[in-house]
CHARMM-style PDB file with segment names, atoms N, HN, CA, C and O in Angstrom:
ATOM      1  N   MET     1      77.150 118.873  73.217  1.00  0.00      PROA
ATOM      2  CA  MET     1      77.536 118.469  74.807  1.00  0.00      PROA
ATOM      3  C   MET     1      78.829 117.446  74.355  1.00  0.00      PROA
ATOM      4  O   MET     1      79.962 117.774  74.707  1.00  0.00      PROA
ATOM      5  N   ILE     2      78.638 116.288  73.620  1.00  0.00      PROA
ATOM      6  HN  ILE     2      77.717 116.022  73.334  1.00  0.00      PROA
ATOM      7  CA  ILE     2      79.853 115.539  72.919  1.00  0.00      PROA
ATOM      8  C   ILE     2      81.360 116.211  72.560  1.00  0.00      PROA
ATOM      9  O   ILE     2      82.540 115.961  72.803  1.00  0.00      PROA
ATOM     10  N   GLY     3      80.378 117.475  71.643  1.00  0.00      PROA
ATOM     11  HN  GLY     3      79.419 117.678  71.445  1.00  0.00      PROA
ATOM     12  CA  GLY     3      81.785 118.388  71.323  1.00  0.00      PROA
ATOM     13  C   GLY     3      82.444 118.980  72.585  1.00  0.00      PROA
ATOM     14  O   GLY     3      83.673 118.918  72.607  1.00  0.00      PROA
ATOM     15  N   SER     4      81.965 119.414  73.394  1.00  0.00      PROA
ATOM     16  HN  SER     4      80.966 119.464  73.376  1.00  0.00      PROA
ATOM     17  CA  SER     4      82.504 119.909  74.721  1.00  0.00      PROA
ATOM     18  C   SER     4      83.207 119.307  75.320  1.00  0.00      PROA
ATOM     19  O   SER     4      84.245 119.703  75.849  1.00  0.00      PROA
ATOM     20  N   MET     5      82.750 118.236  75.334  1.00  0.00      PROA
ATOM     21  HN  MET     5      81.906 117.914  74.904  1.00  0.00      PROA
ATOM     22  CA  MET     5      83.502 117.092  76.112  1.00  0.00      PROA
ATOM     23  C   MET     5      84.804 116.806  75.245  1.00  0.00      PROA
ATOM     24  O   MET     5      85.837 116.963  75.895  1.00  0.00      PROA
ATOM     25  N   ILE     6      84.944 116.507  74.219  1.00  0.00      PROA
ATOM     26  HN  ILE     6      84.104 116.379  73.691  1.00  0.00      PROA
ATOM     27  CA  ILE     6      86.226 116.618  73.501  1.00  0.00      PROA
ATOM     28  C   ILE     6      86.886 117.591  73.369  1.00  0.00      PROA
ATOM     29  O   ILE     6      88.100 117.388  73.398  1.00  0.00      PROA
ATOM     30  N   THR     7      86.531 118.697  73.217  1.00  0.00      PROA
ATOM     31  HN  THR     7      85.545 118.862  73.193  1.00  0.00      PROA
ATOM     32  CA  THR     7      87.611 119.783  73.707  1.00  0.00      PROA
ATOM     33  C   THR     7      88.263 119.920  75.027  1.00  0.00      PROA
ATOM     34  O   THR     7      89.411 120.310  75.241  1.00  0.00      PROA
ATOM     35  N   HSD     8      87.163 119.457  76.077  1.00  0.00      PROA
ATOM     36  HN  HSD     8      86.231 119.140  75.903  1.00  0.00      PROA
ATOM     37  CA  HSD     8      87.675 119.589  77.834  1.00  0.00      PROA
ATOM     38  C   HSD     8      88.841 118.451  77.547  1.00  0.00      PROA
ATOM     39  O   HSD     8      89.984 118.853  77.762  1.00  0.00      PROA
ATOM     40  N   ASP     9      88.713 117.138  77.108  1.00  0.00      PROA
ATOM     41  HN  ASP     9      87.784 116.812  76.934  1.00  0.00      PROA
ATOM     42  CA  ASP     9      89.634 116.271  77.105  1.00  0.00      PROA
ATOM     43  C   ASP     9      90.999 116.546  76.402  1.00  0.00      PROA
ATOM     44  O   ASP     9      92.099 116.202  76.836  1.00  0.00      PROA
ATOM     45  N   LYS    10      90.717 117.309  75.098  1.00  0.00      PROA
ATOM     46  HN  LYS    10      89.824 117.588  74.745  1.00  0.00      PROA
ATOM     47  CA  LYS    10      91.833 117.849  74.563  1.00  0.00      PROA
ATOM     48  C   LYS    10      92.478 118.854  75.807  1.00  0.00      PROA
ATOM     49  O   LYS    10      93.644 118.714  76.178  1.00  0.00      PROA
ATOM     50  N   ARG    11      91.809 119.601  76.235  1.00  0.00      PROA
ATOM     51  HN  ARG    11      90.863 119.715  75.933  1.00  0.00      PROA
ATOM     52  CA  ARG    11      92.646 120.495  76.830  1.00  0.00      PROA
ATOM     53  C   ARG    11      93.443 119.498  78.055  1.00  0.00      PROA
ATOM     54  O   ARG    11      94.640 119.598  78.322  1.00  0.00      PROA
ATOM     55  N   LEU    12      92.691 118.738  78.573  1.00  0.00      PROA
ATOM     56  HN  LEU    12      91.718 118.656  78.356  1.00  0.00      PROA
ATOM     57  CA  LEU    12      93.299 117.910  79.698  1.00  0.00      PROA
ATOM     58  C   LEU    12      94.550 117.168  78.938  1.00  0.00      PROA
ATOM     59  O   LEU    12      95.628 117.239  79.528  1.00  0.00      PROA
ATOM     60  N   PHE    13      94.528 116.653  78.027  1.00  0.00      PROA
ATOM     61  HN  PHE    13      93.652 116.595  77.548  1.00  0.00      PROA
ATOM     62  CA  PHE    13      95.734 115.833  77.507  1.00  0.00      PROA
ATOM     63  C   PHE    13      96.678 116.899  77.142  1.00  0.00      PROA
ATOM     64  O   PHE    13      97.812 116.422  77.107  1.00  0.00      PROA
ATOM     65  N   GLU    14      96.663 118.191  76.846  1.00  0.00      PROA
ATOM     66  HN  GLU    14      95.742 118.578  76.874  1.00  0.00      PROA
ATOM     67  CA  GLU    14      97.493 119.006  76.692  1.00  0.00      PROA
ATOM     68  C   GLU    14      98.157 119.750  77.924  1.00  0.00      PROA
ATOM     69  O   GLU    14      99.269 120.259  77.789  1.00  0.00      PROA
ATOM     70  N   TYR    15      97.502 119.810  79.072  1.00  0.00      PROA
ATOM     71  HN  TYR    15      96.598 119.397  79.182  1.00  0.00      PROA
ATOM     72  CA  TYR    15      97.797 120.139  80.207  1.00  0.00      PROA
ATOM     73  C   TYR    15      98.793 118.764  80.678  1.00  0.00      PROA
ATOM     74  O   TYR    15     100.011 118.855  80.828  1.00  0.00      PROA
ATOM     75  N   ALA    16      98.135 117.710  80.837  1.00  0.00      PROA
ATOM     76  HN  ALA    16      97.145 117.636  80.715  1.00  0.00      PROA
ATOM     77  CA  ALA    16      98.987 116.402  81.014  1.00  0.00      PROA
ATOM     78  C   ALA    16     100.421 116.474  80.533  1.00  0.00      PROA
ATOM     79  O   ALA    16     101.350 116.054  81.222  1.00  0.00      PROA
ATOM     80  N   ASP    17     100.615 117.128  79.083  1.00  0.00      PROA
ATOM     81  HN  ASP    17      99.859 117.470  78.523  1.00  0.00      PROA
ATOM     82  CA  ASP    17     101.801 116.971  78.528  1.00  0.00      PROA
ATOM     83  C   ASP    17     102.468 117.896  79.055  1.00  0.00      PROA
ATOM     84  O   ASP    17     103.593 117.513  79.375  1.00  0.00      PROA
ATOM     85  N   LYS    18     102.222 119.135  79.323  1.00  0.00      PROA
ATOM     86  HN  LYS    18     101.308 119.446  79.063  1.00  0.00      PROA
ATOM     87  CA  LYS    18     103.105 120.002  80.337  1.00  0.00      PROA
ATOM     88  C   LYS    18     103.604 119.700  81.276  1.00  0.00      PROA
ATOM     89  O   LYS    18     104.786 119.982  81.472  1.00  0.00      PROA
ATOM     90  N   VAL    19     102.667 118.850  82.398  1.00  0.00      PROA
ATOM     91  HN  VAL    19     101.707 118.622  82.239  1.00  0.00      PROA
ATOM     92  CA  VAL    19     103.166 118.408  83.436  1.00  0.00      PROA
ATOM     93  C   VAL    19     104.079 117.462  83.537  1.00  0.00      PROA
ATOM     94  O   VAL    19     104.952 117.453  84.405  1.00  0.00      PROA
ATOM     95  N   ILE    20     103.917 116.503  82.548  1.00  0.00      PROA
ATOM     96  HN  ILE    20     103.208 116.511  81.843  1.00  0.00      PROA
ATOM     97  CA  ILE    20     104.790 115.270  82.251  1.00  0.00      PROA
ATOM     98  C   ILE    20     106.221 116.137  81.670  1.00  0.00      PROA
ATOM     99  O   ILE    20     107.282 115.745  82.157  1.00  0.00      PROA
ATOM    100  N   GLU    21     106.287 117.125  80.803  1.00  0.00      PROA
ATOM    101  HN  GLU    21     105.426 117.443  80.407  1.00  0.00      PROA
ATOM    102  CA  GLU    21     107.314 117.707  80.430  1.00  0.00      PROA
ATOM    103  C   GLU    21     108.160 118.257  81.398  1.00  0.00      PROA
ATOM    104  O   GLU    21     109.389 118.210  81.335  1.00  0.00      PROA
ATOM    105  N   LEU    22     107.315 118.933  82.561  1.00  0.00      PROA
ATOM    106  HN  LEU    22     106.317 118.971  82.612  1.00  0.00      PROA
ATOM    107  CA  LEU    22     108.029 119.710  83.794  1.00  0.00      PROA
ATOM    108  C   LEU    22     108.619 118.481  84.637  1.00  0.00      PROA
ATOM    109  O   LEU    22     109.731 118.506  85.165  1.00  0.00      PROA
ATOM    110  N   ASP    23     107.778 117.465  84.691  1.00  0.00      PROA
ATOM    111  HN  ASP    23     106.875 117.445  84.262  1.00  0.00      PROA
ATOM    112  CA  ASP    23     108.321 115.955  85.726  1.00  0.00      PROA
ATOM    113  C   ASP    23     109.664 115.882  85.100  1.00  0.00      PROA
ATOM    114  O   ASP    23     110.670 116.096  85.777  1.00  0.00      PROA
ATOM    115  N   ASP    24     109.734 115.553  83.676  1.00  0.00      PROA
ATOM    116  HN  ASP    24     108.917 115.380  83.126  1.00  0.00      PROA
ATOM    117  CA  ASP    24     110.852 114.975  83.088  1.00  0.00      PROA
ATOM    118  C   ASP    24     111.987 115.846  83.267  1.00  0.00      PROA
ATOM    119  O   ASP    24     113.088 115.314  83.407  1.00  0.00      PROA
ATOM    120  N   GLY    25     111.874 117.333  83.286  1.00  0.00      PROA
ATOM    121  HN  GLY    25     110.980 117.765  83.172  1.00  0.00      PROA
ATOM    122  CA  GLY    25     112.715 118.318  83.306  1.00  0.00      PROA
ATOM    123  C   GLY    25     113.632 118.299  85.075  1.00  0.00      PROA
ATOM    124  O   GLY    25     114.818 118.498  85.341  1.00  0.00      PROA
ATOM    125  N   VAL    26     112.573 118.007  85.879  1.00  0.00      PROA
ATOM    126  HN  VAL    26     111.610 117.845  85.664  1.00  0.00      PROA
ATOM    127  CA  VAL    26     112.688 118.107  87.437  1.00  0.00      PROA
ATOM    128  C   VAL    26     113.479 116.899  87.176  1.00  0.00      PROA
ATOM    129  O   VAL    26     114.647 117.171  86.895  1.00  0.00      PROA
ATOM    130  N   ILE    27     113.202 115.666  87.185  1.00  0.00      PROA
ATOM    131  HN  ILE    27     112.254 115.445  87.413  1.00  0.00      PROA
ATOM    132  CA  ILE    27     114.031 114.488  87.383  1.00  0.00      PROA
ATOM    133  C   ILE    27     115.336 114.415  86.606  1.00  0.00      PROA
ATOM    134  O   ILE    27     116.182 113.602  86.976  1.00  0.00      PROA
ATOM    135  N   THR    28     115.625 115.397  85.294  1.00  0.00      PROA
ATOM    136  HN  THR    28     114.938 116.058  84.994  1.00  0.00      PROA
ATOM    137  CA  THR    28     116.695 115.343  84.505  1.00  0.00      PROA
ATOM    138  C   THR    28     117.829 116.283  85.148  1.00  0.00      PROA
ATOM    139  O   THR    28     119.031 116.042  85.037  1.00  0.00      PROA
ATOM    140  N   ASN    29     117.219 117.537  85.929  1.00  0.00      PROA
ATOM    141  HN  ASN    29     116.243 117.732  86.019  1.00  0.00      PROA
ATOM    142  CA  ASN    29     118.204 118.178  86.557  1.00  0.00      PROA
ATOM    143  C   ASN    29     118.427 117.932  88.164  1.00  0.00      PROA
ATOM    144  O   ASN    29     119.198 118.526  88.918  1.00  0.00      PROA
ATOM    145  N   ALA    30     117.308 116.638  88.511  1.00  0.00      PROA
ATOM    146  HN  ALA    30     116.681 116.156  87.898  1.00  0.00      PROA
ATOM    147  CA  ALA    30     118.017 116.335  89.728  1.00  0.00      PROA
ATOM    148  C   ALA    30     119.478 115.350  89.991  1.00  0.00      PROA
ATOM    149  OT1 ALA    30     119.934 115.213  91.127  1.00  0.00      PROA
TER     150      ALA     30
END
């Protein structure tokens, strides 16, 4: 159970990084 939670957190962090990169790109292009 803890292992799956860690994997889930890792995916969330990776997804958040992608979203942040997209937001930065939008702000830079704006």
